[in-house]
C-alpha positions, 0 to 999 in steps of 0.5 A: 535446487534449480534457480527459479525464474522469478519473472515467470513467478510474477506473471503467475501471480499477475494473473490471479489478483485477489482483493483484501482478505480474499487472497486464497489462490495467492496464499496457495500459490505462495505456499506451494512454492515455498513447499519446494524449498528445504523444509528444515530451513524455515518455519511457516505460519498461516495468518488469515490470507497472509503468511509468515515464514521464518528462515533460520540463521546460523547463529541468531541474535536478532531477527530482520523482517522483510514485508511484501504486500500481496492483494490486488485492486478493483481495476479492469486490466487494459495492458493487453499482456498475454498474462493479463488478469484472469479475475475480471475487474481485478488487477495487480495495478500496484505492483504487489505481484513485484513485491511477492516475487522479489520476496520469494527471491530473497527468501530462496536465497537465504534458505539456501545460503543462511546468514547469522540472523533470522529472517522473517518474511511477512507476506501481507494481505489487505494493504490496499484495504481494509488494512492488513498491517496493524492486525497482522502486527497484533497477531500472536504469530508476529508477536512470537517472531517479532523482528528487531528491524523491518524493511519493504520496498515499493515500485516506482514507475517514474524511476528507471530500473536500477534506481533506488529512491529513499529518504530519512524520516517521512516518506509517505503521508497519513491517509484516510478514506472518506465516505459521505451519505446525504439523505434528503427528500426525492420527488418529481422534477417538475415540483422541486419545492417539494423535495430536497435535492441531494445532487445539489447538496452534494455538488455544492459540498465538493466545492466547499471542501477545496478551501480547506486545504488552501485556507485551513492548513498551514501553508508550510504543511501539506494536504490533499482532499480528493473525491474520486467517486460520486453516486446519485439519482435514478433517471432524468426526471426524478429529483434525487433523494440520496447522494454518496461521495467517496474520497481520500484525505492525505496529510504530511502530519497527524495535526493536519489530518485532525485539523482537516477532519474538524473542518470537514465536520463543521462544514457537514453541520452547516450543510445539514442546516442549509439543505435541510438533510441528514449527512453521515461521514465515515472515515474507513480505513486510516493509515499511519504515515510511513516514517523511515528510521534515520539510522537504519535509512543512513546505513542503506543509503551508504550501502547503496552508494558503495555498490555498482550499477545502482542509481541512488535518489534522495527523494521527496516525501510523497502523498502516497498511502501505505499501511507499512507505516503501522509496522514502522511505528513500532519496529525500526526500519525503512521503506524505499521506492524501486524504479521499474520504468513504466508510462503508466502510474500506480493504480492505472489500468495499463501499468506494466513495469519493467521486469528487469527490476525483479532480479535487480531487487532481489540482488540488492536485498540479499546483498544488503542483508548479508552486509548486516552480518559479520560472516555468512555460511 
């Protein structure tokens, strides 16, 4: 079998980004490619818009898992690439096209060159929302093929190609979405005393959120509250009856997450009285922290340190959110950053990672999995 060009596969996938649990074209593309591999070497199970692919080992005593997320983001792409997204207002702006291509490369290698261990490749939908890791973890398919360890990577635009950044313990934060709806009373701009202006209420509330981090969270801990979207009003001479805020909460500990939410809800009760309005809060999707198993991570660090042309960085924890944390809560393993060298960061409309990182990561992970076995065939 001719070895495929996984950069081309990445470009194909980059053109068809789809949102969480809508990844139908993506799922079909993955299945069409996998169907070209020798079918007696693997089993494939569909799960919603994702896939489980189990590659049989030669003398299996355990199962090693590898996860790649497959969804895109609701972003209009502005890269100007000739393989730019064909789906308007959708883009692989978080590198999941890279993640899938790398996983396919590793899968292809071990279908052709099996090792002792069984390998389970998990193509997970809805990482960006509403969250696919937890329901996938609870699925019958996962329970049937539950891995003994599980690994994943995430592209990192700030690092050069050839760099692996990782740490033991906490890598990514606890995260929660935040949706707040204000309901007052609209009316004519000339008669504000007859209204309950929700633009004023929502604007004031945003300013009141800021001291939660500076005055209600332990300075030795970390938390972030960001309001990224605010909508209210219709025209310039009508006082707004409703307003909505959308944002995110991120903390380095579950305790701080609970503390932030408790304080936020106390502020809401005060706002209801102060502005004589109704306020609803919804936390949407909440993601478990990504906590790297110390023993597995030490083993991986030792592996990277002893190989040539690979730059190891022991990084700090980040406020990034990742629902892979749910898998690591139940299964030992780790996630690491993969350098891709882009001036534009994750979730940016001009993100354009260097494709040389794809072959680098395929080689890295195939070699690592081979070191986990006493012998290969």
